C-alpha positions in Angstrom: -13.2 5.0 -7.2 -11.7 1.7 -8.3 -8.5 2.2 -7.1 -9.6 2.5 -3.1 -11.8 -0.7 -3.7 -8.8 -2.5 -4.7 -6.8 -1.4 -1.9 -9.4 -1.8 0.6 -9.7 -5.5 -0.8 -6.0 -6.0 -0.7 -5.6 -4.8 2.9 -9.0 -7.0 3.9 -7.6 -10.1 2.3 -3.9 -9.3 2.8 -3.0 -9.7 -0.7 -0.5 -7.9 -2.6 -1.2 -4.8 -4.8 0.8 -4.8 -7.9 0.7 -1.9 -10.2 3.0 0.9 -11.5 4.5 3.6 -9.7 6.8 6.2 -11.2 7.1 4.2 -13.9 8.2 1.2 -12.2 6.3 -2.3 -11.7 5.8 -2.8 -7.9 4.3 -5.3 -5.6 3.1 -3.9 -2.4 2.1 -4.8 1.0 -0.5 -2.3 1.6 -1.0 -1.9 5.5 -3.3 1.2 5.7 -5.6 3.6 3.8 -5.9 7.0 5.0 -6.3 10.9 3.8 -3.8 13.7 3.6 -4.2 17.0 2.4 -7.6 15.7 0.9 -6.0 12.9 -1.0 -6.1 9.2 -0.6 -2.7 7.4 0.2 -1.8 4.1 1.0 1.4 3.3 3.3 2.7 0.0 2.0 5.9 -1.9 2.5 7.5 -2.4 -1.0 8.2 -6.3 -1.7 9.4 -6.1 -5.6 10.2 -3.2 -7.7 10.7 -4.1 -11.3 11.1 -7.6 -10.7 13.6 -6.9 -7.5 13.4 -7.2 -3.9 14.3 -4.1 -1.9 17.6 -3.8 -0.1 15.4 -3.6 3.2 12.0 -3.8 4.4 10.4 -0.2 5.0 7.0 1.3 4.9 6.6 3.7 2.2 3.7 6.3 1.3 2.4 6.0 -2.2 -0.7 8.6 -3.5 -3.2 6.6 -4.5 -3.7 8.4 -7.9 0.1 7.5 -8.9 -0.7 3.7 -8.8 -1.5 2.8 -12.5 -3.0 -0.5 -13.7 -3.6 -1.7 -9.9 -4.9 -5.0 -9.2 -4.7 -7.2 -6.4 -2.2 -10.3 -6.9 -2.2 -13.5 -6.1 0.7 -13.1 -3.4 -0.4 -12.8 0.3 1.6 -10.9 3.0 1.8 -10.8 6.5 1.9 -7.4 8.5 5.3 -6.5 9.1 6.7 -5.3 12.2 7.9 -1.8 10.6 4.4 -0.6 10.5 3.0 1.2 13.4 -0.9 1.8 13.1 -0.7 4.2 16.2 1.9 6.6 14.6 0.8 10.0 15.3 0.3 10.7 11.2 -2.7 8.6 11.1 -4.6 9.8 13.9 -8.1 10.9 12.8 -7.2 10.5 8.9 -7.2 6.4 9.1 -9.9 4.9 6.4 -8.9 1.0 6.7 -5.9 -0.6 8.3 -4.6 -4.2 9.0 
């Protein structure tokens, strides 16, 4: 799947993932790719939604099949302290993380 390759590339290079999610243009800082209910998910910090920054930085879960027209963007990101890779929900299902 092309989207999963792009997410892996974005995580590895710490570049933002851009695309459309719920009909809104988003710029995401992807931190982890994992499986849940046999589906691929990426947990990411939303940096921009329809051109606007969020009120607060937090980790959101995005079903990979819901991200349309994904691409690795030009913007870099730093790992966010709101992300904890040791959370129990990632145990045994993590495919790749920062």
